[in-house]
C-alpha positions in Angstrom: 23.2 32.8 -49.7 26.3 35.0 -49.2 29.2 34.5 -46.4 27.1 37.5 -44.2 24.1 35.2 -44.2 23.7 34.1 -40.7 22.8 30.7 -40.4 21.5 29.0 -36.8 21.5 25.4 -36.8 20.2 24.1 -33.3 21.5 20.8 -32.6 24.9 19.3 -32.8 24.1 16.1 -33.8 24.4 14.2 -37.4 22.2 16.5 -39.5 23.2 19.5 -38.0 27.2 18.9 -38.2 26.7 17.9 -41.8 25.0 20.7 -42.7 27.1 23.0 -41.2 30.3 20.8 -43.1 28.2 21.3 -46.4 27.5 25.1 -46.2 31.2 25.3 -45.3 32.1 29.1 -45.7 29.1 29.8 -47.6 27.8 31.5 -45.1 28.5 32.4 -41.0 27.0 29.2 -39.4 26.4 29.0 -35.4 25.8 25.1 -33.9 23.9 25.0 -31.0 24.9 21.8 -29.5 23.3 21.0 -26.1 25.7 18.0 -24.7 29.0 18.8 -23.5 30.6 16.2 -24.8 32.8 16.6 -28.4 30.1 15.7 -31.3 29.8 11.7 -31.8 28.1 9.1 -34.0 25.2 8.2 -32.0 24.6 4.6 -34.3 27.9 3.9 -33.0 26.7 3.7 -29.3 26.0 0.2 -29.0 29.4 -0.8 -30.0 31.0 1.8 -27.3 28.6 0.0 -24.8 29.2 -3.5 -25.9 32.9 -2.8 -25.1 34.2 -2.7 -29.0 34.6 0.8 -29.5 36.2 3.4 -27.1 34.0 6.9 -27.2 36.3 8.6 -29.2 36.2 6.1 -31.8 32.6 7.9 -32.4 34.0 11.5 -32.8 32.7 13.6 -35.4 34.3 16.7 -36.8 33.8 19.3 -34.9 33.1 22.8 -37.2 35.6 24.4 -35.5 34.3 28.0 -33.3 31.1 27.6 -35.2 30.1 24.8 -32.3 28.9 25.9 -29.2 28.7 22.7 -26.9 26.6 22.7 -23.9 24.3 25.2 -24.8 20.7 24.6 -24.6 18.4 26.8 -26.8 15.2 27.7 -24.8 12.7 30.0 -27.0 12.5 31.0 -30.8 11.8 34.8 -31.4 10.6 34.6 -34.8 9.5 38.5 -35.2 13.1 39.3 -34.1 14.8 36.4 -35.7 16.5 35.2 -32.3 17.3 32.1 -30.7 17.7 32.7 -27.0 20.0 30.1 -25.1 19.9 28.8 -21.6 23.1 31.1 -20.8 21.4 34.1 -21.0 23.1 34.6 -24.9 20.9 35.5 -27.9 21.9 33.9 -31.5 20.5 36.4 -34.3 20.0 34.5 -37.4 18.6 34.9 -41.4 18.1 31.3 -41.4 17.2 29.1 -38.6 17.4 25.2 -39.0 15.7 22.7 -36.4 17.9 19.6 -35.9 17.1 18.8 -32.6 16.8 15.3 -33.0 14.4 12.8 -30.7 14.1 12.0 -27.2 13.8 8.5 -26.1 9.8 7.1 -25.3 9.8 6.8 -21.4 6.8 4.2 -21.3 4.1 4.9 -18.7 5.2 2.1 -15.9 3.9 2.4 -12.7 6.9 3.1 -10.3 8.9 4.9 -12.8 8.9 8.3 -11.2 8.1 9.5 -8.0 5.1 11.4 -7.4 7.0 14.5 -6.6 9.8 14.4 -9.3 10.7 13.2 -12.8 14.1 11.6 -11.7 14.4 8.2 -13.0 15.1 5.4 -10.3 18.6 4.5 -9.8 19.3 1.7 -12.1 17.0 2.5 -14.7 18.8 4.2 -18.2 17.3 5.3 -21.3 19.9 4.5 -24.2 20.1 7.2 -26.3 23.1 9.7 -25.5 26.7 9.3 -25.0 25.9 10.3 -21.1 23.4 7.2 -20.9 25.9 5.1 -22.5 28.8 5.8 -20.1 26.3 5.4 -17.4 25.2 1.9 -18.5 28.6 0.9 -19.2 29.7 2.0 -15.6 26.4 -0.3 -14.0 26.9 -3.4 -15.9 29.1 -6.2 -16.2 29.2 -10.0 -15.5 26.6 -11.3 -13.7 24.4 -7.8 -13.2 20.9 -8.7 -14.1 19.4 -6.4 -17.0 16.3 -6.1 -18.5 15.7 -4.6 -21.8 12.1 -3.2 -22.4 11.5 -2.9 -25.9 12.5 -5.4 -28.6 12.5 -2.9 -31.7 16.1 -2.1 -33.4 17.2 -0.2 -30.4 15.9 -2.7 -28.2 17.7 -5.3 -29.9 21.2 -3.3 -30.3 21.2 -2.6 -26.6 20.5 -6.2 -25.3 23.3 -7.7 -27.6 25.6 -5.2 -26.0 24.9 -5.9 -22.6 25.3 -9.5 -23.1 28.8 -9.0 -24.7 29.8 -7.2 -21.5 28.4 -10.6 -19.7 25.5 -9.1 -18.2 22.2 -11.8 -17.6 20.0 -10.1 -20.0 16.0 -10.5 -20.3 14.6 -8.6 -23.0 10.5 -7.9 -22.9 9.0 -7.3 -25.8 5.2 -6.3 -25.7 4.6 -7.4 -30.2 4.7 -11.0 -30.7 8.1 -10.9 -32.5 11.1 -8.7 -32.7 11.9 -6.2 -34.9 8.2 -6.4 -36.1 8.6 -3.4 -38.0 11.4 -4.7 -40.5 11.7 -8.5 -40.0 8.7 -10.8 -41.1 8.2 -13.9 -38.8 10.9 -16.3 -40.1 13.6 -13.6 -40.0 12.5 -12.6 -36.6 12.7 -16.3 -35.2 16.6 -16.4 -36.6 17.2 -13.4 -35.1 15.8 -14.5 -31.3 18.0 -17.9 -31.8 20.7 -15.6 -32.1 19.8 -13.7 -29.0 19.3 -16.7 -27.0 22.5 -18.4 -28.3 24.1 -15.3 -26.6 22.6 -16.2 -23.2 19.5 -13.6 -23.6 16.2 -14.6 -22.4 13.2 -13.4 -24.6 9.9 -12.6 -23.6 7.5 -11.5 -26.7 3.9 -10.6 -26.2 4.6 -9.4 -22.9 3.6 -6.5 -21.6 5.4 -4.5 -18.6 3.4 -2.8 -15.9 5.5 -1.3 -13.5 8.7 -1.0 -11.6 9.8 -2.8 -8.5 12.0 -0.1 -6.4 13.5 0.0 -3.1 15.2 2.9 -1.0 18.8 3.4 -2.6 21.6 3.2 -0.3 21.9 6.3 1.6 18.0 7.3 1.3 15.8 6.5 4.2 15.8 2.8 5.6 13.7 0.2 4.9 13.4 -3.4 3.9 14.9 -4.5 1.1 14.0 -7.8 -0.8 16.6 -9.9 -2.1 16.4 -10.8 -5.8 16.3 -14.2 -6.5 18.7 -15.4 -9.5 17.4 -15.7 -12.9 17.6 -19.0 -14.6 21.5 -19.8 -16.2 22.8 -17.0 -13.2 24.6 -18.6 -10.1 22.4 -20.6 -7.9 19.4 -22.7 -8.4 17.9 -22.8 -11.7 14.4 -21.4 -11.3 12.1 -19.9 -14.0 12.9 -16.4 -15.2 9.9 -14.8 -13.7 8.2 -15.6 -10.4 5.3 -13.8 -8.5 5.8 -11.2 -5.8 3.4 -9.4 -3.9 3.7 -5.6 -5.1 6.0 -2.9 -3.3 5.3 0.6 -3.0 8.4 2.8 -2.6 9.3 5.1 0.2 10.1 8.9 -0.1 13.3 9.6 -1.3 16.0 8.2 -3.8 14.9 4.8 -5.2 16.8 2.1 -6.9 15.3 -0.6 -9.2 15.2 -4.3 -8.1 12.6 -5.7 -10.5 10.1 -5.3 -13.4 6.3 -6.1 -12.8 4.6 -7.5 -15.8 1.1 -7.4 -16.7 0.2 -10.8 -15.4 1.5 -10.1 -12.0 4.7 -12.0 -12.5 8.3 -10.1 -11.9 11.8 -10.2 -13.8 14.3 -9.3 -11.2 16.8 -6.7 -12.3 19.9 -4.4 -11.2 19.6 -2.3 -14.4 16.7 -1.4 -16.9 17.4 -0.1 -19.8 14.2 1.5 -21.7 14.5 0.8 -25.3 11.1 1.6 -26.0 11.6 4.0 -29.1 12.1 7.9 -30.1 9.9 10.7 -30.3 10.8 13.8 -32.0 11.9 16.9 -30.2 9.3 19.7 -31.3 8.7 21.6 -28.4 10.8 24.5 -29.6 8.8 24.6 -32.7 5.3 24.2 -31.3 6.0 27.2 -28.7 7.1 29.5 -31.7 4.1 28.8 -33.6 5.5 26.0 -36.2 3.2 23.5 -37.7 3.9 20.3 -36.1 2.5 16.7 -36.6 4.3 13.4 -36.1 7.4 16.0 -36.4 8.0 19.4 -37.4 6.4 19.7 -41.0 8.6 20.6 -43.7 8.1 20.7 -47.9 10.5 19.4 -50.1 12.8 22.3 -49.6 12.8 21.5 -46.5 11.3 24.4 -45.2 8.7 25.3 -42.8 5.7 27.3 -42.9 8.1 30.3 -41.9 10.2 30.3 -44.9 13.5 31.6 -42.8 13.1 28.6 -40.7 13.8 24.8 -41.7 14.1 21.5 -40.3 16.1 18.1 -41.0 16.6 14.8 -39.2 14.6 13.2 -36.4 12.8 16.3 -35.8 11.4 16.5 -39.1 8.1 15.4 -40.9 8.2 15.4 -44.5 5.7 13.9 -46.6 3.8 12.5 -43.4 6.9 11.0 -42.4 9.2 11.0 -39.6 12.5 8.7 -40.2 14.5 8.4 -36.9 17.2 6.9 -39.0 20.9 8.3 -39.8 20.8 7.6 -43.4 17.7 10.0 -44.0 19.0 12.8 -41.9 22.1 13.1 -44.0 20.2 12.9 -46.9 18.3 15.8 -45.6 21.3 17.8 -44.7 22.5 17.5 -48.0 19.6 18.9 -49.6 19.2 21.6 -47.7 22.4 22.9 -48.0 22.3 22.6 -51.5 19.2 24.5 -51.1 20.7 27.2 -49.0 23.5 27.4 -51.4 21.6 28.5 -54.3 20.6 25.3 -56.0 17.5 23.9 -56.8 17.5 20.7 -55.2 14.8 19.4 -53.7 14.4 16.5 -51.1 11.8 13.7 -52.4 12.1 11.3 -49.4 14.6 8.8 -48.4 14.2 5.0 -48.9 15.9 3.5 -45.6 18.0 0.1 -45.5 18.6 -0.9 -41.7 21.1 -2.8 -41.0 22.7 -4.8 -37.7 25.4 -6.7 -36.7 25.3 -8.8 -33.7 28.5 -11.0 -32.5 27.9 -14.8 -32.1 28.6 -16.6 -28.9 30.5 -19.2 -31.3 31.5 -19.9 -34.9 33.3 -18.2 -37.5 32.2 -14.4 -37.3 29.2 -12.2 -36.6 25.3 -12.5 -37.5 24.5 -9.6 -39.9 21.1 -8.4 -40.7 19.5 -6.0 -43.5 16.1 -5.0 -44.0 14.6 -2.5 -46.7 11.0 -1.5 -47.7 8.0 -3.6 -46.8 8.7 -7.6 -46.5 5.2 -8.2 -45.7 3.6 -9.1 -49.2 0.1 -8.3 -50.3 -2.4 -10.5 -52.5 -1.0 -10.6 -55.6 2.9 -10.0 -54.7 5.6 -12.2 -55.8 7.8 -13.9 -52.8 11.1 -15.6 -53.5 13.2 -17.0 -50.5 16.4 -18.9 -50.1 17.0 -20.7 -46.7 20.2 -22.6 -45.2 19.4 -24.1 -42.4 23.0 -25.5 -42.0 24.4 -21.8 -42.6 21.4 -20.3 -40.6 21.2 -17.8 -43.4 18.0 -16.6 -44.6 17.1 -14.1 -48.0 13.6 -12.9 -48.8 12.6 -10.4 -51.1 8.7 -9.3 -52.1 8.0 -8.2 -55.8 5.3 -6.2 -56.8 4.7 -6.2 -60.8 7.9 -5.5 -62.4 9.3 -3.9 -59.3 11.3 -4.8 -55.8 9.6 -3.6 -52.9 11.1 -4.8 -49.9 13.3 -7.6 -48.7 15.1 -9.0 -45.3 18.6 -10.8 -45.6 20.1 -12.7 -42.4 23.5 -14.3 -42.1 24.6 -13.4 -45.3 24.7 -10.1 -47.2 26.8 -10.6 -50.1 23.8 -9.2 -52.1 22.6 -6.7 -50.0 24.4 -4.0 -52.4 22.5 -5.1 -55.6 19.1 -5.5 -53.8 19.5 -1.9 -52.5 20.9 -0.4 -55.6 17.4 -1.8 -57.4 15.0 -1.1 -54.3 16.6 2.7 -53.9 16.2 3.5 -57.6 12.9 1.6 -58.1 14.0 0.0 -61.1 12.4 -2.7 -63.4 13.1 -6.0 -63.1 12.9 -6.7 -67.0 14.0 -10.0 -67.2 12.5 -13.1 -65.3 15.7 -14.4 -63.9 16.5 -10.4 -62.3 14.9 -11.6 -58.9 17.2 -15.0 -58.4 20.1 -13.1 -60.1 19.9 -10.7 -57.0 19.5 -13.5 -54.3 22.9 -15.3 -55.5 26.0 -14.6 -53.9 27.2 -12.9 -57.7 24.2 -10.3 -57.3 26.1 -8.2 -55.5 29.1 -7.7 -57.9 
């Protein structure tokens, strides 16, 4: 690759900007960023929502004139090697990189969309972009009733941020426990206890069927049902959900007033947050005739079936896996930069560590969580646990033969560095005391 080679990157998030920075002056790079905001670190949005960080703290370095903000790619012409944009412009490329990220999953809830449109009711928010974050921050304050739908990593992050702003938060999770993909039952129970200590009401094995809406102020007139207070709010205590007849919203703008559960009960809500996961953005790739399964299919050199087109980050599927996490996106960007600069690098996959910090209602500091690999043992696996009920800490690792295959740590992360290095390196545990050493405080040093 030479400085005359034109590289067009569709997507101005972590992966796209990391690639542009790594390529430096090695190519003529143009990044198409759909958002008008300055580039930001999406991982820190929950901290902005919680009020711990100002939006500018999340800023990422801009690649100067290489970034075109507020420009959306609408079509890829692979024959002409041109990306067509919504402002009528076209960007010619020698190499095209798809870093289009992912969209929030919008569940099939009754009342989510009006029959004649795709606008969400007032008070209903996804939690994916800076605009989502700022809109939620403006809508939420002390006493506001918020229902978060989804108890995975995204839902837990949104829940604790809303609680930090003083909202009365109810978390509705369809699965039997919180963060079921990362945590075992014991760790999930501890997480639930910590969220409950923040004043959060948690409903697991709870399926949301629909939204209850009323005409928004300024829309067509219509009766509005007064929402009853949730347990813990001002007014007499009552169960957090109560049965009400269904409501059919009228035409025009609508505002959410509650969430209807599958068992017929209702959770009152001023704000509803949809935190049901994300889905790779693959529309451009599909329309261009590239292979798409769960994501845009790429090989070890992060190439699609068209050798001039690559994909990285949330939209990419490598070896049958879509990660949807920041760590793998950055590793893919680094690997692709090495490939494009003429190296022999090849991406072999990422062993991703999940970390989350939760504030505590009282006590000396935050509650930290880390999970990696598969914390669910198979027959024949060895499991080591250290739990301290007084300190509310929990550590567990799963061993398969002489290898570490997964683990969970809550409340105390002093050993996470040693555990992560052992797991990421797929190292042999040659001495019988190794696992115990990794779980003790001196294992991180």
